[in-house]
C-alpha positions as CSV (number, residue, x, y, z in Angstrom):
1,M,0.2,-0.1,-0.2
2,A,1.7,3.5,-0.9
3,P,2.5,5.5,2.4
4,T,0.0,8.8,0.3
5,L,-2.8,6.3,0.7
6,V,-1.9,5.2,4.3
7,F,-2.2,9.0,5.1
8,A,-4.7,9.8,3.8
9,R,-6.7,7.2,4.8
10,T,-5.1,7.6,8.8
11,G,-6.4,11.4,8.4
12,A,-9.7,11.0,7.1
13,R,-9.7,8.4,10.6
14,V,-8.6,11.1,12.4
15,F,-10.6,14.3,11.0
16,L,-13.3,12.3,10.2
17,V,-14.7,9.6,11.8
18,G,-13.7,10.7,15.0
19,P,-15.3,14.0,15.3
20,V,-18.0,13.8,12.9
21,L,-19.3,10.5,12.8
22,P,-20.4,10.3,16.3
23,P,-22.3,13.1,16.2
24,L,-24.0,11.7,12.8
25,L,-24.8,9.2,13.7
26,L,-27.0,10.0,16.9
27,L,-28.5,12.8,15.1
28,G,-29.3,9.7,12.9
29,G,-30.5,7.1,15.2
30,C,-32.9,9.8,17.3
31,A,-35.0,10.4,14.1
32,P,-37.7,8.2,13.5
33,A,-37.8,5.4,11.5
34,H,-40.7,5.9,9.2
35,A,-41.4,8.7,7.0
36,T,-43.7,11.3,6.6
37,A,-45.5,11.7,3.5
38,L,-46.2,15.4,3.1
39,P,-48.8,17.0,1.0
40,A,-47.8,18.1,-2.8
41,D,-48.9,22.0,-1.6
42,A,-45.7,21.9,1.5
43,A,-43.5,23.4,0.9
44,A,-41.8,23.5,3.6
45,L,-39.7,20.2,4.5
46,V,-40.5,19.5,8.5
47,L,-37.6,17.5,10.5
48,P,-38.2,16.2,14.2
49,W,-35.0,17.6,15.7
50,G,-37.6,17.6,18.9
51,D,-36.3,14.2,20.2
52,A,-32.7,14.6,18.7
53,V,-32.4,17.8,21.0
54,L,-34.2,16.0,23.9
55,A,-31.5,12.8,23.5
56,L,-28.6,15.7,23.4
57,V,-29.8,17.0,26.8
58,Q,-30.3,13.3,28.3
59,G,-27.1,12.5,27.2
60,A,-25.1,16.1,28.7
61,T,-27.4,15.4,31.4
62,A,-26.0,11.7,32.0
63,L,-22.2,13.3,32.1
64,L,-22.3,16.3,33.8
65,T,-24.2,14.7,36.7
66,P,-21.1,12.9,37.7
67,V,-18.6,15.6,37.4
68,L,-21.0,18.4,38.9
69,V,-21.3,15.5,41.9
70,A,-17.9,14.8,42.1
71,A,-17.2,19.2,41.8
72,L,-19.6,19.1,44.9
73,A,-17.6,16.5,46.6
74,A,-14.0,18.3,46.3
75,A,-15.8,21.9,47.4
76,L,-16.8,20.2,50.2
77,A,-14.0,18.4,51.1
78,R,-11.9,21.5,51.2
79,F,-13.9,24.1,53.2
80,S,-15.1,21.4,55.9
81,G,-11.5,21.1,57.7
82,P,-11.1,25.5,58.1
83,L,-14.8,25.4,58.9
84,R,-15.2,22.9,61.0
85,L,-12.1,24.8,63.0
86,L,-14.0,28.1,62.8
87,I,-17.1,26.5,65.1
88,T,-15.3,25.0,67.6
89,D,-14.0,27.9,68.0
90,A,-16.3,29.9,68.7
91,L,-17.9,27.2,70.8
92,V,-15.1,27.2,72.8
93,E,-15.9,30.9,73.5
94,R,-19.4,30.7,73.9
95,L,-18.8,27.7,76.9
96,V,-16.3,30.0,78.1
97,R,-18.1,32.7,77.9
98,N,-21.3,31.6,79.3
99,A,-19.9,30.0,82.2
100,T,-18.0,32.9,83.3
101,D,-21.5,34.6,82.9
102,Y,-22.6,32.0,85.4
103,A,-19.4,32.3,87.9
104,L,-19.9,35.8,88.2
105,N,-23.3,35.9,89.4
106,A,-22.6,33.2,91.8
107,V,-20.0,34.2,93.8
108,A,-20.8,36.6,96.6
109,G,-19.0,39.9,95.9
110,A,-18.8,39.5,92.4
111,V,-19.7,42.0,90.0
112,R,-19.9,42.6,86.6
113,G,-17.6,45.2,85.1
114,R,-15.9,46.5,88.1
115,R,-12.0,44.7,89.0
116,L,-12.3,41.9,91.4
117,T,-9.9,41.3,93.4
118,V,-7.4,38.0,93.3
119,T,-9.8,35.8,96.4
120,V,-12.8,37.1,94.5
121,G,-11.3,35.9,91.2
122,S,-10.0,32.4,91.9
123,A,-13.2,31.7,93.4
124,V,-15.4,33.1,89.6
125,I,-11.8,31.4,88.3
126,A,-13.2,28.3,89.9
127,R,-16.7,28.4,90.0
128,A,-16.3,28.8,86.0
129,V,-13.9,25.4,85.5
130,Q,-16.7,23.4,87.3
131,R,-19.8,24.1,85.8
132,A,-17.9,24.2,82.4
133,L,-16.6,20.9,83.3
134,D,-20.4,20.0,84.9
135,Q,-22.1,20.9,82.4
136,A,-20.3,21.0,78.1
137,P,-20.0,17.8,76.4
138,G,-16.4,16.1,76.8
139,W,-15.5,16.8,72.6
140,L,-16.1,20.7,73.7
141,L,-14.0,20.6,76.9
142,R,-11.5,18.8,75.2
143,A,-11.1,21.7,72.2
144,A,-10.9,23.7,74.9
145,G,-8.0,21.8,76.4
146,G,-9.3,20.8,79.6
147,G,-10.2,22.2,82.8
148,E,-6.7,24.0,82.6
149,G,-7.3,25.6,79.5
150,V,-11.3,26.8,80.9
151,A,-9.6,28.4,83.1
152,E,-6.8,30.5,81.8
153,K,-9.1,31.3,78.7
154,V,-11.8,32.7,82.0
155,F,-8.6,34.1,83.8
156,R,-8.0,36.0,80.7
157,S,-11.4,37.0,80.6
158,L,-12.4,38.8,83.5
159,P,-11.0,42.3,84.9
160,L,-8.8,42.0,87.9
161,E,-6.5,43.7,89.8
162,A,-3.2,45.2,89.2
163,A,-1.6,42.5,92.6
164,A,-3.7,39.1,90.7
165,T,-1.1,36.9,88.7
166,T,-1.7,33.6,87.4
167,G,0.3,32.2,90.3
168,N,-1.4,34.3,92.9
169,T,-4.8,34.0,90.5
170,L,-4.9,30.9,88.5
171,A,-2.8,28.5,90.6
172,P,-5.4,28.4,93.7
173,A,-8.6,28.1,91.9
174,L,-7.1,25.5,89.4
175,E,-6.4,24.0,93.3
176,H,-9.6,24.1,94.1
177,A,-11.6,23.5,90.8
178,L,-9.6,20.6,89.9
179,G,-7.9,19.4,93.1
180,H,-4.4,20.0,91.3
181,R,-1.5,22.1,90.5
182,P,-1.1,23.7,86.6
183,A,0.9,21.5,84.2
184,G,3.9,23.1,83.9
185,G,3.9,25.1,86.8
186,A,2.4,28.8,88.1
187,R,4.3,31.3,86.4
188,E,4.2,34.1,87.9
189,T,3.3,37.4,85.8
190,V,2.9,41.3,86.3
């Protein structure tokens, strides 16, 4: 066989049969098998193109549905981690705020908006930690850092007098609420 003939056949397969023949077969397969006789005075040719369009739409839907589902799953997987972190942080902050509000109402001498003394601040922290341990689910307490994490967050949120430090306020609160000294020892800060 001559090289030009082989090239011509290959070119016909690649450029004509591949992109042109399947759509033509699709359109031909959608047309009804019987022909409708036209009246003699009919000047227009009627093509039943509705069936072909319907078949094309159904085929496109069948092809695009898995692609769209995969894209939605990928987007959900991409954003689920940061979204879960944001929600967990918001829930931890809400837990600390609610426990602190409860403790401020439950401890004698604690008034919202006023500076707390070291002893009252320590009692408020201990009561807030105990409330969080009693009421919060375990997964939320683990996300908050346990009782010590809740105590540190409450300590940071309270308006304490200038003499209050982690050593004289936070450590006694942890001993009272948890029954032990904080991990790593309490540091004195001014």
